[in-house]
Each structure stands twice: as structure tokens, then as C-alpha cells.
C-alpha positions in Angstrom: 0.1 0.0 0.1 1.7 3.1 -1.0 2.1 6.1 1.4 0.1 9.5 1.2 1.7 12.6 0.3 1.6 13.7 3.8 3.1 10.8 4.9 5.9 10.9 2.5 6.8 14.6 3.4 6.7 13.5 7.3 9.0 10.6 6.1 11.4 12.8 4.1 11.5 15.3 7.1 12.5 12.7 9.6 15.1 11.4 7.2 16.4 14.8 7.0 16.6 15.4 10.6 18.1 11.9 11.5 20.8 12.9 9.0 21.6 16.4 10.6 21.5 14.6 14.2 23.9 11.9 13.3 25.2 11.6 9.5 27.4 8.6 10.4 24.3 6.5 11.8 21.9 7.6 8.9 24.8 6.7 6.3 25.2 3.2 7.8 21.3 2.7 7.8 21.2 3.6 4.0 24.1 1.4 2.8 22.4 -0.6 0.1 23.0 -3.5 -1.9 26.0 -1.9 -3.8 27.9 -1.1 -0.5 27.7 -4.9 0.5 28.7 -5.6 -2.9 32.0 -3.3 -2.8 32.6 -5.0 0.9 32.1 -8.5 -0.6 34.4 -7.7 -3.7 37.0 -6.2 -1.7 36.9 -9.5 0.4 37.1 -11.6 -2.5 40.2 -9.5 -3.7 42.0 -9.7 -0.2 41.4 -13.5 -0.6 42.5 -13.4 -4.1 45.6 -11.7 -3.0 46.5 -14.1 -0.5 46.1 -17.0 -2.8 48.8 -15.0 -5.2 51.4 -14.4 -2.3 51.2 -18.3 -1.6 51.5 -19.0 -5.3 54.3 -16.8 -5.6 56.0 -18.1 -2.4 55.7 -21.5 -4.0 57.3 -20.7 -6.9 60.4 -19.3 -5.1 60.4 -22.3 -2.9 60.2 -25.1 -5.5 62.3 -23.0 -8.2 59.4 -23.1 -10.6 59.3 -19.6 -12.6 56.0 -20.2 -13.9 54.2 -20.6 -11.2 56.0 -17.5 -9.3 54.7 -15.1 -12.3 51.6 -16.8 -12.1 51.5 -15.9 -8.5 52.3 -12.2 -9.1 49.7 -11.8 -11.5 47.3 -13.4 -9.2 48.1 -10.9 -6.6 48.1 -8.3 -9.1 44.3 -9.2 -9.7 43.2 -9.5 -6.0 45.3 -6.0 -5.2 43.2 -4.4 -7.9 39.8 -5.9 -6.9 40.4 -5.3 -2.9 41.2 -1.6 -3.9 38.1 -1.2 -6.2 35.9 -2.4 -3.3 37.6 -0.3 -0.8 38.0 3.3 -2.6 36.0 5.9 -1.7 32.8 6.5 -3.6 32.4 9.5 -5.8 31.5 13.2 -4.1 28.1 13.4 -5.3 27.2 9.6 -4.8 25.5 8.4 -1.6 25.9 5.1 0.2 23.3 3.3 -2.0 24.9 4.8 -5.1 22.1 7.5 -6.0 22.7 11.2 -6.2 21.2 13.0 -3.2 18.3 14.9 -2.9 18.7 18.6 -3.2 17.6 18.8 0.5 19.8 16.2 1.7 22.9 17.9 1.3 25.7 17.2 3.8 26.9 20.4 5.9 29.6 22.5 3.7 33.2 21.6 5.2 35.3 24.6 5.2 38.0 24.4 2.4 41.4 22.6 3.3 44.2 24.6 3.7 47.4 24.2 1.2 50.2 22.3 2.9 48.2 20.9 5.9 50.2 17.8 7.0 49.5 15.0 9.4 50.2 16.7 12.5 47.9 19.3 11.7 45.3 17.2 11.2 45.9 15.3 14.2 45.7 18.6 16.4 42.5 19.5 15.0 40.9 15.8 15.6 42.2 16.1 19.2 40.9 19.9 19.4 37.3 18.4 18.3 37.4 15.7 20.7 38.0 17.9 23.3 35.7 20.5 22.6 32.8 18.0 22.1 34.0 16.3 25.6 33.7 19.6 27.3 30.0 20.1 26.2 29.0 16.7 27.7 27.7 15.4 31.0 30.2 15.2 34.0 
């Protein structure tokens, strides 16, 4: 039974409120079949990579050059498959593979400064944790 227009609007408002309140949780709820497929692809890639390492080591232990070369090729295929499953999604794509609705845009982040290194990011992260911790119940 389809939802009425009023119920659809209420549901959309609830989704936006959930996303605004806790975006990480909302994103985890939204992950659909494409996210599961990419995780499965990454796991399969890691398994193939491990098999390739075993083949390569077997080719070194038992002096068979063909087995070592085949193991290397299998490793490259496994690494490529794992990388394609783990890489980040394009900027305009949500977890379920669809473009976000106009009202569902996440909060804009401040532009990154040029030359910001690892230490700067770690300091910023620590500062945010301290600020969030100071506002909580004691």
C-alpha cells in the first residue's frame, strides 16, 4: 500500500532530521546492496591476493618460474579487486549509489588549507574531541 503525500513528506522530514543529527548513523542505515557488493568485492580481492602470495612463495621455494609469475599476476588481480571495493565513492554519490536529493546535502566543510600535514589534522581532531567532550555531562 503506497504512502500518502503527507506521509511521504513526514518521512522525508524525519530522514533529513536524522541525517542532520547523526550523519554517520544515517549513512550506515542507508548502505544498500551496492555497499554490500563492494565490501564483498574487497573481501574477495583480499582472498585472491593471499592466494597469489602463496603461489609466489611456492614458486620461489620450488624453483618454478612459471608458478612465481602466475602468483604475481594473481596478486595484482587481487589487489586491484580489493582496491576497487575499498575506494571512496564519488563526491556526488550516496551510499546507495544514487545522487542525493537537493535537501539532503551534507553540511559544507571548510576548505582545506594548502600544506596541511598529518600533524595539523591530528591536532585538529584532538581539539574537536576536547571541545565535544567539554560540552557533555559530567
